C-alpha positions as a Markdown table, in Angstrom:
| # | Residue | x | y | z |
|---|---|---|---|---|
| 1 | Unk | 139.2 | 73.0 | 251.9 |
| 2 | Unk | 140.1 | 71.3 | 248.6 |
| 3 | Unk | 142.2 | 68.3 | 248.2 |
| 4 | Unk | 144.7 | 70.3 | 246.3 |
| 5 | Unk | 144.9 | 73.0 | 249.0 |
| 6 | Unk | 145.3 | 70.1 | 251.6 |
| 7 | Unk | 148.3 | 68.7 | 249.6 |
| 8 | Unk | 150.0 | 72.1 | 249.3 |
| 9 | Unk | 149.6 | 72.5 | 253.2 |
| 10 | Unk | 151.1 | 69.0 | 253.6 |
| 11 | Unk | 153.8 | 69.5 | 251.1 |
| 12 | Unk | 154.8 | 72.9 | 252.8 |
| 13 | Unk | 155.3 | 70.9 | 256.1 |
| 14 | Unk | 157.5 | 68.4 | 254.1 |
| 15 | Unk | 155.1 | 65.7 | 252.9 |
| 16 | Unk | 156.8 | 64.4 | 249.8 |
| 17 | Unk | 153.9 | 62.2 | 249.0 |
| 18 | Unk | 151.6 | 65.3 | 248.8 |
| 19 | Unk | 154.0 | 67.2 | 246.6 |
| 20 | Unk | 154.2 | 64.2 | 244.4 |
| 21 | Unk | 150.5 | 64.3 | 244.0 |
| 22 | Unk | 150.7 | 68.0 | 243.0 |
| 23 | Unk | 153.5 | 67.1 | 240.6 |
| 24 | Unk | 151.6 | 64.4 | 238.8 |
| 25 | Unk | 148.5 | 66.7 | 238.5 |
| 26 | Unk | 150.6 | 69.6 | 236.8 |
| 27 | Unk | 153.8 | 68.0 | 235.2 |
| 28 | Unk | 152.2 | 67.3 | 231.6 |
| 29 | Unk | 151.2 | 71.2 | 231.3 |
| 30 | Unk | 154.5 | 72.3 | 232.5 |
| 31 | Unk | 156.5 | 70.1 | 230.2 |
| 32 | Unk | 154.2 | 71.0 | 227.2 |
| 33 | Unk | 154.8 | 74.7 | 228.0 |
| 34 | Unk | 158.8 | 74.2 | 228.3 |
| 35 | Unk | 158.7 | 72.2 | 225.1 |
| 36 | Unk | 156.8 | 74.8 | 223.1 |
| 37 | Unk | 158.8 | 77.7 | 224.6 |
| 38 | Unk | 162.3 | 76.2 | 224.7 |
| 39 | Unk | 162.3 | 73.3 | 222.5 |
| 40 | Unk | 162.4 | 69.5 | 223.0 |
| 41 | Unk | 166.1 | 69.4 | 224.0 |
| 42 | Unk | 165.6 | 71.7 | 227.0 |
| 43 | Unk | 162.0 | 70.7 | 228.0 |
| 44 | Unk | 162.9 | 67.9 | 230.5 |
| 45 | Unk | 165.6 | 70.1 | 232.3 |
| 46 | Unk | 163.4 | 73.2 | 232.6 |
| 47 | Unk | 160.4 | 71.1 | 233.9 |
| 48 | Unk | 162.6 | 69.6 | 236.5 |
| 49 | Unk | 163.9 | 73.0 | 237.4 |
| 50 | Unk | 160.4 | 74.4 | 237.6 |
| 51 | Unk | 159.4 | 71.6 | 240.2 |
| 52 | Unk | 162.6 | 72.2 | 242.2 |
| 53 | Unk | 161.8 | 75.9 | 242.3 |
| 54 | Unk | 158.2 | 75.1 | 243.2 |
| 55 | Unk | 159.3 | 72.9 | 246.1 |
| 56 | Unk | 161.5 | 75.7 | 247.4 |
| 57 | Unk | 158.9 | 78.4 | 246.9 |
| 58 | Unk | 155.8 | 76.3 | 247.9 |
| 59 | Unk | 155.4 | 78.3 | 251.2 |
| 60 | Unk | 154.8 | 81.4 | 249.2 |
| 61 | Unk | 151.7 | 79.9 | 247.7 |
| 62 | Unk | 148.7 | 81.9 | 249.0 |
| 63 | Unk | 145.9 | 80.0 | 247.5 |
| 64 | Unk | 144.4 | 83.0 | 245.6 |
| 65 | Unk | 144.6 | 80.8 | 242.6 |
| 66 | Unk | 144.8 | 77.1 | 241.9 |
| 67 | Unk | 148.1 | 75.3 | 242.3 |
| 68 | Unk | 148.1 | 74.7 | 238.6 |
| 69 | Unk | 147.7 | 78.3 | 237.8 |
| 70 | Unk | 150.6 | 79.2 | 240.2 |
| 71 | Unk | 153.0 | 76.5 | 238.8 |
| 72 | Unk | 152.1 | 77.6 | 235.2 |
| 73 | Unk | 153.1 | 81.1 | 236.2 |
| 74 | Unk | 156.2 | 80.0 | 237.9 |
| 75 | Unk | 157.1 | 78.0 | 234.8 |
| 76 | Unk | 156.7 | 80.9 | 232.4 |
| 77 | Unk | 158.7 | 83.2 | 234.5 |
| 78 | Unk | 161.6 | 80.7 | 235.0 |
| 79 | Unk | 161.6 | 79.7 | 231.4 |
| 80 | Unk | 161.6 | 83.5 | 230.3 |
| 81 | Unk | 164.5 | 84.1 | 232.8 |
| 82 | Unk | 166.5 | 81.3 | 231.3 |
| 83 | Unk | 166.1 | 82.7 | 227.8 |
| 84 | Unk | 169.5 | 84.3 | 227.9 |
| 85 | Unk | 171.3 | 81.3 | 229.2 |
| 86 | Unk | 169.6 | 79.2 | 226.6 |
| 87 | Unk | 170.7 | 81.6 | 223.9 |
| 88 | Unk | 174.3 | 81.3 | 225.0 |
| 89 | Unk | 174.1 | 77.6 | 225.1 |
| 90 | Unk | 172.6 | 77.5 | 221.5 |
| 91 | Unk | 175.4 | 79.8 | 220.1 |
| 92 | Unk | 178.0 | 77.4 | 221.3 |
| 93 | Unk | 176.4 | 74.4 | 219.5 |
| 94 | Unk | 177.8 | 73.7 | 216.1 |
| 95 | Unk | 175.5 | 74.5 | 213.4 |
| 96 | Unk | 174.7 | 71.2 | 211.3 |
| 97 | Unk | 172.6 | 72.8 | 208.5 |
| 98 | Unk | 173.1 | 70.8 | 205.4 |
| 99 | Unk | 174.9 | 67.9 | 207.0 |
| 100 | Unk | 171.9 | 65.6 | 206.6 |
| 101 | Unk | 171.2 | 66.4 | 203.1 |
| 102 | Unk | 174.5 | 64.8 | 202.1 |
| 103 | Unk | 173.5 | 61.5 | 203.6 |
| 104 | Unk | 171.5 | 58.9 | 201.8 |
| 105 | Unk | 168.0 | 58.4 | 203.2 |
| 106 | Unk | 164.4 | 58.1 | 202.6 |
| 107 | Unk | 162.8 | 61.3 | 201.0 |
| 108 | Unk | 159.6 | 62.6 | 202.5 |
| 109 | Unk | 156.8 | 62.5 | 200.1 |
| 110 | Unk | 155.1 | 65.9 | 199.5 |
| 111 | Unk | 151.8 | 64.5 | 200.7 |
| 112 | Unk | 153.1 | 64.1 | 204.4 |
| 113 | Unk | 151.7 | 66.7 | 206.7 |
| 114 | Unk | 154.0 | 68.6 | 209.1 |
| 115 | Unk | 152.9 | 68.9 | 212.6 |
| 116 | Unk | 152.9 | 72.1 | 214.7 |
| 117 | Unk | 155.4 | 71.0 | 217.2 |
| 118 | Unk | 158.0 | 70.5 | 214.4 |
| 119 | Unk | 157.0 | 73.8 | 212.9 |
| 120 | Unk | 157.4 | 75.6 | 216.1 |
| 121 | Unk | 161.1 | 74.5 | 216.5 |
| 122 | Unk | 161.7 | 76.4 | 213.2 |
| 123 | Unk | 160.6 | 79.8 | 214.7 |
| 124 | Unk | 163.1 | 82.2 | 216.0 |
| 125 | Unk | 163.2 | 82.2 | 219.8 |
| 126 | Unk | 161.3 | 85.5 | 220.5 |
| 127 | Unk | 158.6 | 84.7 | 217.9 |
| 128 | Unk | 158.1 | 81.1 | 219.4 |
| 129 | Unk | 157.8 | 82.4 | 222.9 |
| 130 | Unk | 155.3 | 85.1 | 221.8 |
| 131 | Unk | 153.3 | 82.6 | 219.7 |
| 132 | Unk | 153.1 | 80.1 | 222.5 |
| 133 | Unk | 152.3 | 82.7 | 225.2 |
| 134 | Unk | 149.7 | 84.5 | 223.1 |
| 135 | Unk | 148.0 | 81.7 | 220.9 |
| 136 | Unk | 148.6 | 78.7 | 222.9 |
| 137 | Unk | 148.4 | 80.0 | 226.5 |
| 138 | Unk | 146.2 | 82.8 | 226.0 |
| 139 | Unk | 148.1 | 85.7 | 227.4 |
| 140 | Unk | 147.5 | 89.2 | 226.2 |
| 141 | Unk | 150.1 | 91.3 | 224.4 |
| 142 | Unk | 150.5 | 93.7 | 227.5 |
| 143 | Unk | 151.0 | 90.6 | 229.7 |
| 144 | Unk | 153.6 | 89.0 | 227.3 |
| 145 | Unk | 155.4 | 92.4 | 227.1 |
| 146 | Unk | 155.6 | 92.6 | 230.8 |
| 147 | Unk | 156.9 | 89.0 | 231.2 |
| 148 | Unk | 159.5 | 89.3 | 228.4 |
| 149 | Unk | 160.6 | 92.9 | 228.9 |
| 150 | Unk | 159.5 | 94.1 | 225.4 |
| 151 | Unk | 156.8 | 96.5 | 224.2 |
| 152 | Unk | 153.3 | 95.2 | 223.3 |
| 153 | Unk | 154.0 | 96.4 | 219.8 |
| 154 | Unk | 157.0 | 94.2 | 219.6 |
| 155 | Unk | 154.9 | 91.2 | 220.9 |
| 156 | Unk | 152.4 | 91.8 | 218.2 |
| 157 | Unk | 155.0 | 92.1 | 215.5 |
| 158 | Unk | 156.7 | 88.9 | 216.9 |
| 159 | Unk | 153.3 | 87.2 | 216.8 |
| 160 | Unk | 152.9 | 88.2 | 213.3 |
| 161 | Unk | 156.3 | 87.0 | 212.1 |
| 162 | Unk | 155.6 | 83.7 | 213.9 |
| 163 | Unk | 152.3 | 83.2 | 212.1 |
| 164 | Unk | 153.8 | 84.1 | 208.7 |
| 165 | Unk | 156.7 | 81.6 | 209.2 |
| 166 | Unk | 154.4 | 78.9 | 210.4 |
| 167 | Unk | 152.0 | 79.6 | 207.5 |
| 168 | Unk | 154.8 | 79.1 | 205.2 |
| 169 | Unk | 156.2 | 76.0 | 206.8 |
| 170 | Unk | 153.0 | 74.3 | 207.1 |
| 171 | Unk | 151.7 | 74.8 | 203.5 |
């Protein structure tokens, strides 16, 4: 029996130290996924929610895969299920486009490179999620379609859209 499996068994029985070890081994990947799929402002809350859900559902972990694979899938499912709530919350926020342009400040020189994380925040919600799931996480279009409730053709077109926007933004 692996140490990971032992920690899962102990955590199922209520051992918080064992769950903490599982948490420490997977929190960075879960947070990175949440940040890429939902943005920096929601990543912390979604990560916390994933681990709360994991604690509650740990007894359903069968051990067919690693704990990291199980928690990753749980995170993808939770983030996708929260997308409607996230959309509603974003619609309530006041748009501040153009506000900073009127404020004096240091201009960026054209030679500065733009990082991918920043570019991802400029993508529309659906295109960003498909891009992260396909190009970063390695899911197939059929898997993405099943997770997001869209067709694989829509997944392909969203990926193409994301790549075109990123290409424009990064060049």
